[in-house]
C-alpha positions, 0 to 999 in steps of 0.5 A, a space after each residue: 500500500 502507497 504511503 500518504 504524505 501530508 504538509 502543514 498549511 500555515 494558512 489554515 493551521 492544518 495538515 493537508 494531503 500531498 496530491 501527486 500530479 499525473 504529469 510529474 509521475 509520468 516524467 519521473 517514469 520517463 527519466 527512469 526508463 531513459 536513464 536505465 537505457 542509457 546505462 545498459 547502452 553504455 555498458 554494452 559499448 564497454 563490453 564490446 570493446 573489452 576483448 577479454 570479456 567473452 560469454 560462456 558461448 563465445 568461450 566454448 566456440 573458441 575452444 572448439 575452434 582451437 581444438 579444430 585447428 589442432 585436429 587439422 594439423 594432426 591430420 596434416 602430419 598423418 597425411 605426411 606420413 601416409 604419403 612417405 609410406 605410399 612413396 616407398 610402395 610407388 618406388 617398389 612398384 616401378 623399380 621391382 614389381 613393374 621391372 620384374 613383369 616387363 611393364 613400363 613404370 608409371 611417371 611421377 607426373 601421372 602419380 601426383 597430377 593435381 586437378 585442373 579446371 574449376 576451383 574445387 574449394 571455392 566453398 571452403 574459402 572466406 573463413 578465418 581458417 580457409 587456408 588450413 582447411 583448403 590446404 588439407 583438403 587438396 592434400 587429401 584429394 591428391 592422396 586419394 588420387 595417388 592411391 587409385 593410381 597404385 591400386 590400378 598398378 597393383 591390379 595390373 601387377 596381379 594380372 601379370 603375375 597370374 600370367 607369369 605363373 602360367 608362363 613358368 608352368 608352361 615353359 619346358 623345364 624338366 628332362 623328358 625321361 628319368 635319369 635312371 632310364 637314360 642310357 646316353 644322349 646320343 646326339 645333341 642340337 646342331 649339325 650331326 650325321 644322319 645314321 641312315 642317309 649318311 649326310 650331315 644335316 641340321 639336327 633340331 633337337 636331342 636324341 636320348 637313348 633309352 629302353 623300349 617302354 620307358 616312360 616319357 614326360 611332358 616337359 611343361 603344362 600345355 594341350 596335345 596338338 598331335 599324337 599320331 604316326 608319321 613317316 620319319 619321326 614314327 609315332 610322335 606327340 606335339 604339345 602346345 604350351 602356349 606363349 609360343 612354346 611347342 615340343 615334340 616327343 618322336 619314335 615312340 612305341 605307344 601314346 598315353 595321351 590323344 589330341 585335345 588332352 590337357 597335361 601338366 609338367 611331369 605327366 607320362 604322355 607316352 613310351 620310348 620306342 624305335 618307330 619311324 626312321 630310327 636305328 635304335 630305341 630313343 626319344 627325339 625331343 625338340 622345342 620350338 619358340 615362335 615356330 623356330 627350333 631351339 637347343 633343348 639343353 638350355 631348358 633342363 633347369 627344372 630337375 637337374 643339379 648343376 653337376 647333372 646339367 654340366 654332364 649333360 651338356 658334355 654329352 650333348 656336345 660330344 655326340 656327333 651322329 643321331 639315331 634318326 
Protein backbone atom coordinates (compact mmCIF):
# COMPACT_ATOMS: atom_id res chain seq x y z
CA UNK A 1 0.00 0.00 0.00
CA UNK A 2 1.46 3.39 -1.06
CA UNK A 3 2.30 5.79 1.76
CA UNK A 4 0.20 8.98 2.05
CA UNK A 5 2.19 12.16 2.62
CA UNK A 6 0.95 15.39 4.26
CA UNK A 7 2.17 18.98 4.55
CA UNK A 8 1.35 21.75 7.13
CA UNK A 9 -0.72 24.61 5.75
CA UNK A 10 0.12 27.73 7.75
CA UNK A 11 -2.94 29.59 6.55
CA UNK A 12 -5.42 26.99 7.70
CA UNK A 13 -3.18 25.82 10.54
CA UNK A 14 -3.82 22.20 9.53
CA UNK A 15 -2.20 19.28 7.76
CA UNK A 16 -3.21 18.77 4.20
CA UNK A 17 -2.74 15.69 2.02
CA UNK A 18 -0.09 15.99 -0.70
CA UNK A 19 -1.70 15.30 -4.05
CA UNK A 20 0.76 14.04 -6.72
CA UNK A 21 0.47 15.49 -10.16
CA UNK A 22 -0.06 12.97 -12.96
CA UNK A 23 2.34 14.70 -15.39
CA UNK A 24 5.13 14.70 -12.89
CA UNK A 25 4.65 10.99 -12.24
CA UNK A 26 4.98 10.16 -15.93
CA UNK A 27 8.03 12.36 -16.20
CA UNK A 28 9.78 10.54 -13.40
CA UNK A 29 8.96 7.20 -15.06
CA UNK A 30 10.23 8.40 -18.41
CA UNK A 31 13.47 9.73 -16.90
CA UNK A 32 14.00 6.42 -15.10
CA UNK A 33 13.51 4.41 -18.25
CA UNK A 34 15.77 6.67 -20.26
CA UNK A 35 18.44 6.49 -17.62
CA UNK A 36 18.24 2.71 -17.55
CA UNK A 37 18.50 2.51 -21.34
CA UNK A 38 21.47 4.87 -21.46
CA UNK A 39 23.21 2.98 -18.69
CA UNK A 40 22.63 -0.35 -20.46
CA UNK A 41 23.86 1.04 -23.79
CA UNK A 42 27.02 2.43 -22.20
CA UNK A 43 27.70 -0.87 -20.46
CA UNK A 44 27.18 -2.73 -23.78
CA UNK A 45 29.68 -0.46 -25.56
CA UNK A 46 32.19 -1.01 -22.80
CA UNK A 47 31.64 -4.78 -22.94
CA UNK A 48 32.03 -4.98 -26.71
CA UNK A 49 35.27 -3.03 -26.62
CA UNK A 50 36.94 -5.23 -24.03
CA UNK A 51 38.21 -8.33 -25.89
CA UNK A 52 39.00 -10.24 -22.73
CA UNK A 53 35.35 -10.34 -21.83
CA UNK A 54 33.54 -13.27 -23.55
CA UNK A 55 30.28 -14.99 -22.98
CA UNK A 56 30.31 -18.68 -22.02
CA UNK A 57 29.01 -19.48 -25.51
CA UNK A 58 31.84 -17.52 -27.10
CA UNK A 59 34.39 -19.25 -24.90
CA UNK A 60 32.99 -22.65 -25.93
CA UNK A 61 33.20 -21.74 -29.63
CA UNK A 62 36.78 -20.53 -29.21
CA UNK A 63 37.75 -23.84 -27.59
CA UNK A 64 36.07 -25.78 -30.41
CA UNK A 65 37.93 -23.71 -33.01
CA UNK A 66 41.28 -24.25 -31.32
CA UNK A 67 40.60 -27.98 -31.09
CA UNK A 68 39.64 -28.05 -34.79
CA UNK A 69 42.90 -26.30 -35.72
CA UNK A 70 44.85 -28.82 -33.64
CA UNK A 71 43.05 -31.76 -35.28
CA UNK A 72 43.76 -30.39 -38.75
CA UNK A 73 47.45 -30.08 -37.88
CA UNK A 74 47.50 -33.67 -36.60
CA UNK A 75 45.71 -34.77 -39.79
CA UNK A 76 48.33 -32.99 -41.89
CA UNK A 77 51.12 -34.87 -40.11
CA UNK A 78 49.34 -38.20 -40.59
CA UNK A 79 48.88 -37.46 -44.29
CA UNK A 80 52.59 -36.63 -44.60
CA UNK A 81 53.44 -39.99 -43.02
CA UNK A 82 50.97 -41.78 -45.31
CA UNK A 83 52.44 -40.04 -48.35
CA UNK A 84 55.93 -41.20 -47.32
CA UNK A 85 54.72 -44.81 -47.06
CA UNK A 86 52.89 -44.52 -50.38
CA UNK A 87 55.98 -43.03 -52.04
CA UNK A 88 57.98 -46.08 -50.91
CA UNK A 89 55.33 -48.43 -52.33
CA UNK A 90 55.30 -46.48 -55.61
CA UNK A 91 59.10 -46.72 -55.82
CA UNK A 92 59.06 -50.49 -55.28
CA UNK A 93 56.19 -50.80 -57.73
CA UNK A 94 58.13 -49.04 -60.49
CA UNK A 95 61.61 -50.42 -59.79
CA UNK A 96 60.83 -53.97 -58.67
CA UNK A 97 57.34 -55.23 -59.44
CA UNK A 98 56.78 -53.57 -62.81
CA UNK A 99 60.42 -54.14 -63.82
CA UNK A 100 60.16 -57.85 -62.97
CA UNK A 101 57.04 -58.29 -65.07
CA UNK A 102 58.43 -56.12 -67.88
CA UNK A 103 55.77 -53.43 -67.49
CA UNK A 104 56.51 -49.76 -68.11
CA UNK A 105 56.92 -47.68 -64.92
CA UNK A 106 54.22 -45.13 -64.14
CA UNK A 107 55.60 -41.57 -64.51
CA UNK A 108 55.66 -39.38 -61.39
CA UNK A 109 53.65 -36.75 -63.28
CA UNK A 110 50.80 -39.21 -63.66
CA UNK A 111 50.97 -40.40 -60.05
CA UNK A 112 51.06 -36.91 -58.50
CA UNK A 113 49.00 -34.91 -60.98
CA UNK A 114 46.73 -32.26 -59.49
CA UNK A 115 43.22 -31.25 -60.44
CA UNK A 116 42.71 -28.69 -63.19
CA UNK A 117 39.67 -26.74 -64.23
CA UNK A 118 37.30 -25.02 -61.81
CA UNK A 119 38.17 -24.15 -58.23
CA UNK A 120 37.19 -27.29 -56.31
CA UNK A 121 37.53 -25.54 -52.95
CA UNK A 122 35.55 -22.37 -53.54
CA UNK A 123 32.98 -23.32 -50.92
CA UNK A 124 35.75 -23.52 -48.29
CA UNK A 125 37.02 -19.98 -48.83
CA UNK A 126 36.05 -16.82 -46.96
CA UNK A 127 36.61 -18.10 -43.42
CA UNK A 128 39.29 -17.27 -40.88
CA UNK A 129 40.81 -20.76 -41.26
CA UNK A 130 40.18 -21.23 -44.98
CA UNK A 131 43.88 -21.61 -45.85
CA UNK A 132 44.28 -24.50 -43.41
CA UNK A 133 41.11 -26.26 -44.53
CA UNK A 134 41.78 -25.78 -48.27
CA UNK A 135 45.38 -27.03 -47.90
CA UNK A 136 44.28 -30.15 -46.03
CA UNK A 137 41.47 -30.87 -48.51
CA UNK A 138 43.81 -30.45 -51.48
CA UNK A 139 46.42 -32.80 -49.98
CA UNK A 140 43.74 -35.36 -49.17
CA UNK A 141 42.48 -35.28 -52.76
CA UNK A 142 46.02 -35.76 -54.10
CA UNK A 143 46.57 -38.67 -51.72
CA UNK A 144 43.33 -40.31 -52.82
CA UNK A 145 44.27 -39.96 -56.48
CA UNK A 146 47.72 -41.49 -55.89
CA UNK A 147 46.05 -44.38 -54.07
CA UNK A 148 43.70 -44.95 -57.01
CA UNK A 149 46.64 -44.95 -59.46
CA UNK A 150 48.60 -47.36 -57.26
CA UNK A 151 45.58 -49.62 -56.79
CA UNK A 152 45.14 -49.90 -60.57
CA UNK A 153 48.86 -50.59 -60.94
CA UNK A 154 48.72 -53.41 -58.39
CA UNK A 155 45.70 -54.87 -60.20
CA UNK A 156 47.79 -54.87 -63.37
CA UNK A 157 50.73 -56.45 -61.53
CA UNK A 158 48.40 -59.15 -60.16
CA UNK A 159 47.21 -59.97 -63.68
CA UNK A 160 50.81 -60.04 -64.92
CA UNK A 161 51.81 -62.30 -62.01
CA UNK A 162 49.03 -64.75 -62.86
CA UNK A 163 50.14 -64.71 -66.49
CA UNK A 164 53.77 -65.12 -65.40
CA UNK A 165 52.80 -68.08 -63.24
CA UNK A 166 51.12 -69.73 -66.20
CA UNK A 167 54.17 -68.94 -68.33
CA UNK A 168 56.54 -70.50 -65.79
CA UNK A 169 54.39 -73.65 -65.72
CA UNK A 170 54.21 -73.74 -69.52
CA UNK A 171 57.92 -73.28 -70.33
CA UNK A 172 59.60 -76.67 -70.97
CA UNK A 173 61.83 -77.02 -67.93
CA UNK A 174 62.55 -80.68 -67.18
CA UNK A 175 64.16 -83.65 -68.86
CA UNK A 176 61.57 -85.69 -70.83
CA UNK A 177 62.64 -88.97 -69.17
CA UNK A 178 64.15 -90.13 -65.88
CA UNK A 179 67.90 -90.25 -65.44
CA UNK A 180 67.72 -93.94 -64.46
CA UNK A 181 66.07 -94.73 -67.81
CA UNK A 182 68.61 -92.72 -69.77
CA UNK A 183 71.36 -94.81 -71.37
CA UNK A 184 73.13 -91.89 -73.04
CA UNK A 185 72.62 -88.68 -74.98
CA UNK A 186 73.23 -89.99 -78.47
CA UNK A 187 72.91 -86.69 -80.27
CA UNK A 188 72.66 -83.03 -79.37
CA UNK A 189 71.31 -79.98 -81.14
CA UNK A 190 73.18 -78.81 -84.23
CA UNK A 191 74.77 -80.24 -87.40
CA UNK A 192 74.93 -84.05 -87.07
CA UNK A 193 75.50 -87.10 -89.30
CA UNK A 194 72.26 -88.85 -90.20
CA UNK A 195 72.65 -92.63 -89.49
CA UNK A 196 70.62 -93.76 -92.52
CA UNK A 197 71.07 -91.01 -95.09
CA UNK A 198 74.80 -90.71 -94.22
CA UNK A 199 74.78 -86.96 -94.72
CA UNK A 200 75.44 -84.12 -92.32
CA UNK A 201 72.35 -82.04 -91.65
CA UNK A 202 70.72 -79.93 -88.98
CA UNK A 203 69.53 -81.93 -86.00
CA UNK A 204 66.78 -79.78 -84.46
CA UNK A 205 66.53 -81.57 -81.14
CA UNK A 206 68.23 -84.03 -78.82
CA UNK A 207 68.27 -87.84 -78.92
CA UNK A 208 68.00 -89.70 -75.60
CA UNK A 209 68.88 -93.39 -75.88
CA UNK A 210 66.68 -95.45 -73.54
CA UNK A 211 65.03 -98.90 -73.43
CA UNK A 212 61.70 -99.50 -75.15
CA UNK A 213 58.79 -98.83 -72.81
CA UNK A 214 60.52 -96.21 -70.66
CA UNK A 215 58.16 -93.41 -69.65
CA UNK A 216 58.21 -90.07 -71.48
CA UNK A 217 57.09 -86.95 -69.62
CA UNK A 218 55.57 -83.66 -70.69
CA UNK A 219 58.19 -81.02 -69.95
CA UNK A 220 55.66 -78.24 -69.36
CA UNK A 221 51.92 -77.61 -69.03
CA UNK A 222 50.08 -77.56 -72.33
CA UNK A 223 47.57 -79.11 -74.72
CA UNK A 224 48.22 -82.14 -76.94
CA UNK A 225 48.30 -80.77 -80.48
CA UNK A 226 49.07 -84.09 -82.18
CA UNK A 227 49.41 -87.72 -81.18
CA UNK A 228 49.82 -89.59 -84.44
CA UNK A 229 52.14 -91.70 -86.56
CA UNK A 230 54.28 -90.13 -89.25
CA UNK A 231 56.92 -91.49 -91.63
CA UNK A 232 60.29 -90.18 -90.46
CA UNK A 233 59.54 -89.55 -86.79
CA UNK A 234 57.25 -92.54 -86.35
CA UNK A 235 54.82 -92.18 -83.47
CA UNK A 236 55.09 -88.55 -82.36
CA UNK A 237 53.41 -86.27 -79.85
CA UNK A 238 53.30 -82.49 -80.20
CA UNK A 239 52.38 -80.27 -77.25
CA UNK A 240 51.34 -76.65 -77.54
CA UNK A 241 52.41 -74.94 -74.28
CA UNK A 242 51.20 -71.47 -75.21
CA UNK A 243 53.31 -68.31 -75.10
CA UNK A 244 54.90 -69.47 -78.39
CA UNK A 245 56.38 -72.71 -76.94
CA UNK A 246 55.92 -76.15 -78.54
CA UNK A 247 57.61 -79.51 -77.88
CA UNK A 248 57.88 -82.71 -79.97
CA UNK A 249 58.42 -86.29 -78.68
CA UNK A 250 59.22 -88.72 -81.53
CA UNK A 251 59.93 -92.44 -82.21
CA UNK A 252 57.54 -93.53 -79.44
CA UNK A 253 56.18 -97.03 -79.03
CA UNK A 254 52.85 -96.04 -77.46
CA UNK A 255 50.75 -93.01 -76.61
CA UNK A 256 49.31 -92.27 -73.19
CA UNK A 257 47.36 -89.21 -74.40
CA UNK A 258 45.33 -88.12 -77.39
CA UNK A 259 44.76 -84.91 -79.29
CA UNK A 260 43.09 -82.17 -77.22
CA UNK A 261 44.14 -83.51 -73.81
CA UNK A 262 45.47 -81.01 -71.28
CA UNK A 263 48.66 -82.16 -69.59
CA UNK A 264 50.78 -80.97 -66.68
CA UNK A 265 54.55 -80.87 -66.42
CA UNK A 266 55.83 -84.31 -65.37
CA UNK A 267 52.77 -86.19 -66.64
CA UNK A 268 53.41 -89.42 -68.59
CA UNK A 269 52.40 -88.87 -72.20
CA UNK A 270 53.99 -91.89 -73.94
CA UNK A 271 56.70 -94.54 -73.99
CA UNK A 272 60.11 -94.85 -75.60
CA UNK A 273 60.17 -96.79 -78.88
CA UNK A 274 61.99 -97.27 -82.17
CA UNK A 275 59.33 -96.23 -84.67
CA UNK A 276 59.98 -94.34 -87.89
CA UNK A 277 63.47 -93.77 -89.36
CA UNK A 278 65.41 -94.83 -86.28
CA UNK A 279 68.44 -97.05 -85.69
CA UNK A 280 67.75 -97.77 -82.03
CA UNK A 281 65.26 -97.22 -79.24
CA UNK A 282 65.42 -93.58 -78.21
CA UNK A 283 63.44 -90.36 -77.80
CA UNK A 284 63.90 -87.51 -80.25
CA UNK A 285 62.97 -84.33 -78.33
CA UNK A 286 62.52 -80.85 -79.82
CA UNK A 287 61.57 -77.41 -78.50
CA UNK A 288 60.30 -74.57 -80.68
CA UNK A 289 59.68 -70.96 -79.75
CA UNK A 290 57.52 -69.00 -82.20
CA UNK A 291 57.99 -71.82 -84.78
CA UNK A 292 61.79 -71.64 -84.55
CA UNK A 293 63.74 -74.63 -83.15
CA UNK A 294 65.89 -73.90 -80.07
CA UNK A 295 68.46 -75.99 -78.23
CA UNK A 296 66.66 -78.14 -75.59
CA UNK A 297 69.82 -78.36 -73.49
CA UNK A 298 69.07 -74.87 -72.22
CA UNK A 299 65.70 -75.98 -70.79
CA UNK A 300 66.56 -78.64 -68.23
CA UNK A 301 66.89 -76.34 -65.22
CA UNK A 302 63.81 -77.73 -63.51
CA UNK A 303 65.12 -81.15 -62.41
CA UNK A 304 68.88 -81.35 -62.96
CA UNK A 305 71.52 -80.32 -60.46
CA UNK A 306 74.38 -78.13 -61.62
CA UNK A 307 76.66 -81.18 -61.84
CA UNK A 308 74.08 -83.26 -63.76
CA UNK A 309 73.49 -80.39 -66.14
CA UNK A 310 77.23 -80.03 -66.80
CA UNK A 311 77.46 -83.75 -67.63
CA UNK A 312 74.39 -83.49 -69.89
CA UNK A 313 75.94 -80.53 -71.72
CA UNK A 314 79.19 -82.41 -72.34
CA UNK A 315 77.38 -85.47 -73.65
CA UNK A 316 75.22 -83.40 -75.97
CA UNK A 317 78.24 -81.65 -77.44
CA UNK A 318 80.28 -84.87 -77.87
CA UNK A 319 77.63 -86.82 -79.79
CA UNK A 320 78.20 -86.38 -83.52
CA UNK A 321 75.70 -88.86 -84.99
CA UNK A 322 71.96 -88.95 -84.36
CA UNK A 323 69.77 -92.03 -84.13
CA UNK A 324 67.23 -90.59 -86.59
